[in-house]
TIRO-283271 format. One record per atom (N, C-alpha, C): residue in one letter; z, x negated, y negated. Coordinates in steps of 0.2 Angstrom, whole numbers, padded with zeros to 4 digits, always signed. Atoms other than C-alpha are relative to their C-alpha. Example, Ala and Ser with C-alpha at 12.3 -4.5 7.8 and 13.67 -1.06 7.14 Angstrom:
2
a+0000-0004+0006a+0039-0062+0022a+0000-0004-0006s-0001+0004+0006s+0036-0068+0005s+0003+0004-0005
END
This chain:
295
m-0002-0004-0003m+0332+0062-0316m-0002+0008-0001y+0003-0005+0002y+0325+0075-0326y-0004+0004+0004t+0003-0005-0004t+0315+0083-0314t+0003+0003+0007q-0008-0003-0005q+0331+0086-0301q+0002+0004-0003f-0005-0007+0004f+0340+0095-0313f-0006+0004-0004f+0005-0008+0000f+0324+0106-0319f-0002+0003+0004g+0000-0007-0006g+0323+0113-0303g+0006+0002+0002n-0007-0003-0001n+0342+0116-0303n-0001+0005-0005f+0003-0004+0007f+0336+0124-0319f-0002+0007+0000l+0004-0006+0000l+0325+0136-0314l+0005+0004+0008l-0004-0004-0002l+0336+0141-0299l+0005+0004-0003s-0006-0004+0003s+0352+0146-0309s-0003+0003-0002r+0003-0004+0003r+0340+0156-0318r-0004+0006+0006g+0002-0004-0005g+0334+0164-0304g-0009+0002+0000i+0009+0000+0001i+0315+0160-0309i-0002-0002+0007v+0004+0000-0007v+0311+0153-0291v+0008-0002+0005t-0004+0001-0009t+0320+0154-0272t+0001-0008+0002s+0000+0006-0002s+0326+0140-0265s-0006-0002+0006e+0004+0001-0005e+0313+0141-0252e-0009-0002-0005q+0005+0002+0004q+0298+0141-0265q+0002-0007-0004l+0000+0007+0003l+0306+0126-0274l-0002-0006+0003i-0003+0004-0003i+0307+0118-0259i-0009-0002+0001e+0006+0000-0002e+0288+0122-0255e-0005-0005-0007a+0001+0004+0005a+0284+0115-0273a+0000-0008+0000i-0002+0008-0001i+0293+0098-0270i-0003-0002+0005k+0003+0003-0006k+0283+0096-0255k-0009-0004-0004e+0004+0001+0004e+0268+0097-0266e-0002-0006-0006q+0000+0006+0005q+0272+0084-0278q-0004-0007+0000s+0003+0007-0002s+0267+0068-0271s-0008+0000+0001s+0008-0001-0002s+0248+0075-0268s-0001+0001-0007t+0002-0001+0008t+0247+0082-0287t-0002-0003-0005h+0001+0002+0003h+0242+0076-0301h+0001+0003-0008l-0003-0004+0005l+0248+0082-0320l-0008+0001-0003k+0008-0002+0002k+0231+0092-0328k+0002-0001-0009l-0002+0002+0007l+0230+0090-0348l-0001+0006-0002g-0002-0008+0004g+0234+0108-0352g+0008+0001+0001t-0005-0002-0002t+0249+0106-0344t+0005-0007-0007l-0004+0008+0007l+0253+0087-0356l-0001+0005-0007a+0000-0002+0006a+0248+0097-0371a+0003+0007-0003i-0005-0004+0003i+0257+0113-0371i+0009-0003+0000h-0007+0005+0000h+0272+0101-0367h+0003-0006-0008a+0002+0004+0006a+0266+0089-0383a+0000+0004-0006g+0002-0003+0005g+0264+0104-0392g-0005+0000-0004f+0008+0001+0004f+0247+0102-0396f-0005+0008-0001m+0000-0008-0001m+0243+0119-0387m+0004+0005+0001t-0004-0006-0006t+0250+0135-0384t-0003+0003+0006a+0001-0002-0008a+0251+0144-0368a-0006+0003+0001s+0006-0003+0000s+0238+0155-0374s-0007-0004-0001e+0007+0004+0003e+0227+0142-0381e-0003-0003+0007a+0001+0005-0005a+0227+0133-0364a-0001+0005+0006d+0003-0005-0003d+0225+0150-0355d-0007+0003+0000n+0007+0000+0003n+0208+0152-0366n-0004-0005+0003i+0005+0005-0001i+0202+0136-0361i-0001+0001+0010l+0001-0002-0010l+0205+0140-0339l-0004+0004-0001i+0007-0002+0000i+0194+0152-0343i-0008+0000-0001m+0004+0005+0000m+0181+0145-0351m-0002-0005+0005q+0003+0006-0008q+0180+0133-0337q-0003+0003+0006t+0004-0004-0003t+0176+0147-0327t-0005+0003+0002h+0006-0002+0002h+0161+0149-0334h-0006-0006-0004q+0004+0006+0003q+0157+0131-0341q+0001-0005+0006d-0003+0006-0004d+0156+0115-0329d+0002-0003-0005k-0002+0005+0004k+0166+0106-0342k+0008-0002+0003r-0005+0003+0000r+0182+0095-0342r+0004+0005-0006f-0001-0006+0004f+0197+0105-0350f+0000-0004-0007g+0000+0002+0006g+0198+0092-0363g-0006-0001-0005e+0010-0002+0001e+0178+0092-0367e+0002+0007-0003l+0002-0007+0003l+0181+0111-0370l+0006+0001-0006a-0005+0000+0007a+0199+0109-0380a-0004-0003-0006v+0000+0003+0004v+0190+0098-0391v-0007+0004-0005e+0005-0005+0003e+0173+0108-0394e+0003+0006-0001g-0003-0005+0001g+0184+0124-0395g+0004+0000-0007g-0007+0000+0004g+0194+0116-0410g+0009+0000+0003y-0007+0001-0004y+0211+0116-0398y+0002-0006-0003l-0002+0007+0001l+0213+0097-0400l-0006-0004-0004t+0006+0005+0005t+0204+0082-0409t+0001-0007+0006e+0001+0004-0005e+0199+0068-0398e+0005-0005+0001k-0003+0005+0001k+0210+0056-0404k+0007+0004+0003q-0006-0003-0004q+0226+0070-0398q-0001+0000+0009v+0000-0002-0007v+0216+0070-0381v+0001-0006+0005e-0002+0006-0002e+0217+0050-0380e+0008+0000-0001t-0007+0002+0000t+0236+0051-0384t+0003+0004+0005l-0004-0003-0004l+0240+0063-0372l-0002-0001+0007l+0003+0006-0005l+0230+0051-0358l+0005-0005+0000k-0001+0007-0003k+0240+0037-0360k+0007+0002-0004m-0007+0000+0003m+0258+0046-0366m+0006-0001+0009q-0005+0004-0007q+0273+0042-0354q+0000+0009+0003k-0002-0007-0002k+0275+0059-0343k+0007+0001+0005p-0005-0003-0002p+0289+0067-0339p-0001+0003+0006d+0002+0000-0007d+0289+0069-0321d+0003+0008+0001y+0000-0008-0004y+0296+0089-0320y-0005+0004-0003l+0006-0004+0000l+0281+0094-0328l-0005+0002+0005l+0005-0002-0007l+0272+0092-0312l+0003+0006+0005l-0004-0005-0004l+0286+0103-0304l-0002+0007-0003g+0004-0006+0007g+0280+0117-0318g-0009+0000+0003q+0006-0002-0001q+0263+0113-0315q-0002+0002+0006i+0000-0004-0006i+0265+0119-0297i+0002+0006+0002l-0003-0007+0000l+0274+0133-0300l-0006+0005-0003i+0004-0006-0001i+0262+0140-0308i-0007-0002+0003k+0006-0002-0005k+0245+0137-0297k+0004+0004+0004k-0004-0005-0004k+0258+0146-0286k+0000+0008-0002r+0000-0004+0002r+0258+0159-0298r+0007+0004+0000i-0007+0001-0001i+0277+0159-0297i+0001+0002-0007i+0001+0000+0009i+0275+0156-0319i-0004+0000-0001s+0009+0001+0004s+0262+0157-0329s+0003-0006-0006n+0000+0005+0004n+0259+0147-0343n+0004-0001-0006t-0006-0003+0005t+0270+0157-0356t+0006-0003+0002d-0008-0001+0000d+0285+0157-0346d+0002-0009+0001f-0001+0007+0000f+0281+0136-0344f+0003-0002-0005e-0003+0002+0006e+0282+0134-0361e+0004+0001-0002n-0007-0001+0005n+0297+0143-0365n+0008-0003+0005l-0007+0003-0004l+0307+0137-0349l+0002-0008-0003t+0002+0009+0002t+0301+0118-0354t+0004+0001-0006t-0005+0002+0008t+0308+0122-0373t+0008+0001+0005d-0010-0002+0001d+0326+0131-0367d+0001-0008+0005y-0003+0004-0004y+0328+0116-0353y+0002-0006-0005q-0002+0005+0006q+0326+0104-0366q+0003-0002-0006s-0005+0001+0004s+0336+0109-0379s+0008+0004+0004e-0008+0002-0002e+0351+0114-0369e+0002-0006+0004n-0002+0009-0001n+0351+0095-0364n+0000-0002-0003e+0003+0005+0006e+0345+0089-0379e-0003-0005+0001i+0004+0007-0001i+0333+0079-0372i-0009+0000-0006m+0005+0001+0006m+0321+0073-0387m-0004-0004+0002d+0008+0005-0001d+0305+0065-0388d+0001-0008+0004l-0002+0008-0003l+0314+0046-0385l+0001+0000+0005d+0001+0001-0005d+0319+0053-0371d-0004+0000+0008m+0007-0002-0005m+0303+0057-0362m-0002-0007+0003t+0001+0007-0002t+0300+0037-0362t+0005-0004+0005v-0005+0000-0001v+0317+0033-0360v+0008+0004+0002e-0008-0003+0000e+0332+0040-0350e+0007-0003-0003q-0005+0000+0005q+0345+0042-0362q+0006-0001+0005k-0006+0000-0005k+0362+0037-0352k+0003+0006-0002e-0004-0006+0004e+0371+0048-0365e-0002+0009+0005v+0006-0008-0001v+0359+0064-0361v+0001+0001+0008i-0002-0003-0006i+0363+0062-0342i+0005+0000+0002d-0009+0000-0002d+0381+0060-0342d-0001+0008-0003d+0000-0004+0002d+0379+0075-0351d-0001+0007+0004m+0002-0006-0006m+0369+0085-0339m+0006+0001+0006l-0003+0000-0006l+0379+0079-0326l+0006+0006+0001v-0004-0005+0002v+0394+0085-0335v+0000+0008+0000n+0001-0008-0002n+0388+0102-0336n-0001+0004+0006y+0003-0002-0003y+0380+0102-0320y+0008+0002+0006c-0007+0001-0005c+0399+0100-0311c+0005+0001-0006d-0008+0000+0003d+0415+0107-0320d+0004-0005+0005f-0007+0003-0003f+0430+0094-0316f+0005+0003+0001n-0004-0002+0001n+0441+0105-0323n+0006-0005-0002g-0003+0004+0004g+0447+0094-0335g+0004-0006+0003h-0002+0004-0004h+0453+0080-0324h+0001-0006-0002p+0000+0006+0004p+0458+0065-0331p-0004-0007+0003e+0004+0007-0003e+0446+0054-0320e-0007+0003+0001t+0008-0003+0001t+0431+0067-0325t-0005-0008-0003e+0004+0004+0003e+0422+0051-0333e+0000-0004+0007k+0002+0002-0006k+0423+0042-0316k-0005+0002+0003a+0003-0006-0001a+0417+0057-0307a-0008+0000-0001v+0007-0001+0003v+0402+0058-0319v-0006-0007+0001k+0003+0007-0002k+0397+0037-0316k-0002+0003+0008y+0004-0001-0007y+0398+0042-0296y-0006+0006+0000l+0005-0002+0000l+0388+0055-0298l-0009-0001-0004n+0007+0004+0002n+0374+0046-0308n-0002-0003+0003l+0002+0005-0005l+0373+0033-0298l-0001+0002+0008l+0001-0004-0005l+0372+0044-0282l-0007+0002-0002f+0007-0001-0001f+0357+0054-0288f-0005-0008-0002n+0007+0004+0000n+0348+0037-0295n-0001-0004+0008n+0002+0005-0006n+0352+0028-0277n-0003+0006+0007l+0004-0004-0004l+0344+0045-0269l-0009-0003-0001i+0008+0001+0005i+0327+0042-0282i-0002-0008+0004r+0000+0007-0001r+0329+0023-0277r-0004-0002+0007f+0001+0000-0006f+0331+0024-0260f-0003+0004+0006i+0002-0003-0004i+0325+0039-0252i-0006+0006-0002g+0006-0005+0003g+0314+0049-0264g+0001+0003-0005e-0001-0005+0004e+0312+0059-0279e-0001+0006+0000d+0001-0009-0005d+0308+0076-0269d+0006+0003+0000f-0006-0002-0002f+0324+0081-0270f+0002+0005-0007t-0005-0006+0002t+0335+0097-0279t+0005+0001+0001p-0006-0003+0000p+0352+0098-0282p+0002+0006+0000l+0000-0006+0000l+0358+0115-0279l+0009+0000-0004n-0007+0002+0003n+0374+0120-0290n+0005-0001+0004p-0009+0001-0004p+0391+0113-0283p+0004+0004+0002m-0003-0005-0002m+0404+0124-0276m+0009-0006+0001p-0005+0004-0001p+0422+0118-0274p+0003+0001+0008c+0003+0001-0006c+0424+0113-0257c+0007-0004+0003p-0009+0001-0003p+0444+0111-0250p+0000-0001+0007e+0000+0001-0009e+0440+0111-0231e-0009-0001+0000f+0009-0002-0002f+0421+0109-0225f+0001-0001+0009p+0003+0001-0006p+0414+0111-0206p-0005-0006+0000t+0004+0004+0001t+0406+0096-0202t-0006+0002+0004n+0005+0000-0007n+0388+0094-0191n+0002-0007+0000y+0000+0007+0001y+0385+0076-0193y+0002-0003-0008s-0001-0001+0008s+0395+0069-0208s+0002-0008+0003v-0004+0006+0002v+0400+0050-0214v+0004+0001-0003v-0005+0001+0005v+0414+0049-0222v+0004-0007-0003q-0003+0007+0001q+0420+0033-0234q+0006+0003-0005v-0006+0000+0006v+0437+0031-0245v+0000-0006-0004t-0003+0006+0006t+0438+0020-0260t+0004+0001-0004k-0006-0002+0003k+0454+0017-0267k+0002-0005-0007s-0006+0005+0005s+0463+0009-0284s+0005+0002-0002d-0004+0000+0002d+0478+0010-0291d+0001+0007-0003t+0000-0006+0003t+0474+0025-0301t-0005+0005+0004i+0005-0008-0004i+0461+0036-0291i-0002-0002+0006t+0003+0001-0007t+0455+0039-0272t-0006+0004+0001i+0006-0003-0002i+0437+0044-0268i-0002+0001+0007t+0002-0002-0006t+0433+0052-0254t-0007+0002+0001s+0008-0002+0004s+0412+0053-0253s-0001+0002+0008v+0002-0002-0008v+0404+0062-0237v-0006+0002+0000i+0008-0001-0002i+0385+0066-0231i+0000+0001+0007d+0001-0006-0007d+0383+0079-0219d-0008+0003+0000m+0004-0004-0003m+0370+0085-0210m-0004+0001+0007d+0001+0000-0008d+0361+0090-0195d-0005-0004+0003d+0003+0005-0003d+0350+0078-0183d-0007+0001-0003d+0009+0000+0001d+0332+0083-0187d+0003-0002-0008t-0001+0003+0008t+0338+0080-0208t+0002-0005+0001a-0003+0008+0000a+0347+0065-0203a-0004-0007+0004t+0005+0005-0004t+0332+0057-0192t-0002-0002-0008a+0004+0002+0006a+0321+0059-0207a+0002-0004-0007f-0002+0004+0005f+0332+0054-0220f+0000-0007+0000a-0001+0008+0000a+0336+0038-0212a-0005-0005+0001s+0005+0004+0001s+0319+0034-0209s-0003-0002-0007r+0002+0003+0007r+0315+0035-0227r+0003-0006-0001y-0002+0007+0003y+0328+0024-0231y-0001-0006+0002v+0004+0006-0006v+0323+0011-0217v-0006-0003+0000n+0007+0001-0001n+0306+0013-0220n-0004-0002+0005e+0000+0002-0006e+0305+0015-0203e-0002+0008+0003q+0000-0007-0003q+0300+0031-0192q+0004+0002+0007f-0002+0000-0005f+0312+0036-0181f-0002+0008+0004s+0000-0005-0005s+0308+0050-0167s+0004+0004+0002e-0006-0005-0002e+0325+0054-0163e+0006-0002-0002f-0005+0000+0004f+0342+0054-0171f+0006-0006+0004n+0000+0004-0005n+0346+0038-0161n+0006-0005-0003d-0006+0005+0005d+0361+0023-0165d-0002-0005-0005y+0000+0002+0005y+0350+0016-0176y+0000+0003-0008a+0001-0006+0007a+0346+0031-0189a+0009+0001-0002k-0007+0002+0004k+0365+0032-0189k+0005-0003-0003a-0002+0004+0004a+0369+0017-0193a-0003-0004-0007s+0003-0002+0007s+0357+0020-0207s+0002+0003-0006l-0003-0004+0006l+0367+0033-0214l+0006-0002-0002e-0006+0003+0000e+0382+0023-0213e-0002-0007-0006d+0003+0003+0004d+0374+0010-0222d-0003+0002-0008f+0003+0000+0007f+0367+0019-0236f+0005+0002-0005l-0005-0005+0002l+0385+0028-0239l+0005-0006-0003n-0004+0007-0003n+0391+0010-0237n-0002-0004-0006l+0004+0003+0004l+0379+0002-0248l+0001+0005-0009h-0002-0005+0004h+0382+0016-0262h+0006+0001-0004n-0007+0000+0003n+0400+0016-0263n+0000-0007-0004g-0001+0008+0003g+0400-0005-0264g-0002+0001-0007l+0001+0000+0007l+0388-0002-0280l+0003+0001-0005f-0004-0002+0005f+0401+0010-0287f+0006-0004-0003n-0004+0005-0001n+0414+0000-0283n-0001-0007-0006v+0002+0006+0004v+0407-0016-0292v-0001+0003-0008n+0000-0004+0008n+0402-0004-0307n+0006+0001-0002l-0008-0001-0001l+0422+0002-0308l+0000-0006-0003s-0003+0004+0002s+0427-0015-0308s-0004-0003-0004n+0003+0003+0008n+0416-0020-0322n+0002+0003-0005d-0001-0004+0007d+0419-0007-0334d+0008+0001-0001y-0007-0002+0002y+0439-0004-0330y+0003-0004+0003s-0002+0007-0003s+0443-0023-0324s+0006+0004+0005e-0007-0002-0003e+0452-0014-0311e+0000-0001+0008e+0001+0000-0010e+0451-0017-0290e+0000+0006+0002f+0000-0005-0004f+0444-0007-0279f-0001-0001+0007h+0000+0003-0008h+0446-0007-0259h-0002+0005+0002l+0006-0004-0004l+0432+0001-0250l+0003+0001+0008e-0001+0001-0006e+0437+0006-0233e-0007+0000+0004p+0005+0000-0002p+0425+0007-0218p-0002+0007+0003p+0001-0005-0003p+0414+0021-0213p+0002+0004+0005e-0003-0002-0004e+0420+0034-0203e-0006+0005+0004v+0006-0006-0001v+0409+0049-0193v+0005+0004+0003h-0003-0006-0002h+0415+0067-0190h-0005+0003+0004k+0005-0003-0003k+0405+0078-0178k+0003+0007+0001f-0001-0006-0002f+0408+0096-0178f+0008+0004+0000d-0006-0001+0000d+0425+0097-0184d+0001+0002-0008v-0002-0003+0005v+0433+0102-0201v+0003-0005-0003l-0004+0004+0003l+0439+0090-0215l+0003+0004-0004t-0003+0000+0006t+0452+0093-0227t+0000-0003-0005l+0002+0003+0004l+0449+0088-0242l+0002+0000-0007g-0005-0002+0006g+0461+0094-0255g-0005+0004-0006q+0000-0004+0009q+0461+0103-0276q-0006-0004-0001y+0007+0003+0005y+0446+0091-0284y-0005-0002+0006s+0005+0001-0005s+0434+0093-0269s-0008+0003-0001y+0005-0004+0000y+0416+0099-0271y-0004-0002+0004l+0006+0001-0004l+0401+0101-0261l-0005+0000-0004f+0007-0001+0002f+0383+0097-0268f-0004+0001+0007p+0006-0001-0003p+0369+0104-0257p-0007-0004-0003i+0006+0003+0003i+0354+0093-0262i-0006+0001+0007i+0006-0003-0002i+0336+0101-0256i-0006-0007+0001f+0008+0004+0002f+0323+0087-0249f-0004+0005+0005p+0006-0005-0004p+0306+0094-0242p+0004-0002+0009f+0003-0001-0006f+0311+0089-0223f+0009+0002+0002g-0007-0003-0003g+0331+0097-0224g+0003-0002-0007t-0004+0001+0007t+0344+0099-0236t+0009-0004+0004i-0008+0005+0000i+0360+0087-0236i+0006+0004-0003s-0007+0000+0006s+0377+0091-0241s+0004-0006-0002f-0003+0007+0001f+0386+0078-0250f+0008+0001-0004i-0008-0002+0002i+0406+0080-0253i+0002-0005-0005f-0003+0003+0002f+0414+0072-0265f+0006+0002-0004a-0007+0000+0002a+0433+0071-0268a+0002-0004-0004f-0003+0007+0003f+0444+0061-0280f+0008+0004-0003s-0008-0002+0003s+0464+0062-0285s+0003-0008-0003
END
C-alpha cells in the first residue's frame, strides 16, 4: 500500500499535480525499475553519483551497473544484492516522475527519505508490510476527530484499499479526505452495516464511463457500456467488501453485524451526518468517490 500513499504524499507537498500523477500512474505497468533508482533507495549511491553514471552512459554503451562498478561507486556484490532485493513499488512512481523531469534524482532521494521517516517505514517493511505501519499511515491520512470507533474506521479503510488492490488494480492514489455531511450523487451504490455499537454507511460513486471501466476490471470482462451487468458488478464489489469487513469485525470483537442490501442513488443528495468523509480515489480510467460514514 506504500505506492498509493506515496502519490498522496507528493500531492500534499505540491510536488505533482493530480494530472501529472495520473499520467505517471498510467505508465507504471509498462515500466521497470532501474538499477540507479534502487541504488539510491538502498543508500549504496547518492543522487549525484547516479547522475554521474547517467552522464557517462551518454558517452559509453555500457549498463548502469557495469559503469558503477568500474567507477568505484558499487561493488559487484552490491549490484547482485540490488538485483535480488525486494523492490517497494513506490520507487517506480518516483522513477517515472524523474523521467518526466518533474523531479530530479536529488529530489527523489530527499522525498523518499522524508516519506519513510514520516511513516516510520523501516527496511523490514520493504519486504513485509507491517500492519501497525499501515494503520498509522491511515490514521495520519484521515483525522477522525477522536471518535471512539476510530479503530474500526481504520480497519475499514485498510481493508478497502487492499480490496481495491486485489480486485481492481494497484494503479490508484487516494487524494486527501474531506468531511462530507452531504453528497450530490452521480451513480452511487450505498450500503449500511450495523451492530449494537456502530452503524457504518459506505458509498461508491462515479460517472458512467468510470463505472464501466471499474466494473470491467472487477469481473475481468470488457464492458462497452454501463449496462445492467456493469451496474450489478459495482453492487457486488461493495457487498463483497462489506461482507469481508463484517466477518473481520465479528472475529475481532465477538460482535454481530447486520449487512443491509445495497441501494442505488442517481442524481440526488445523500445526507450522511457528522462523521462522514469523502475519499476521492484516482485511477487512470477516472476518479471514484468513496464515502465512509459512521456513528
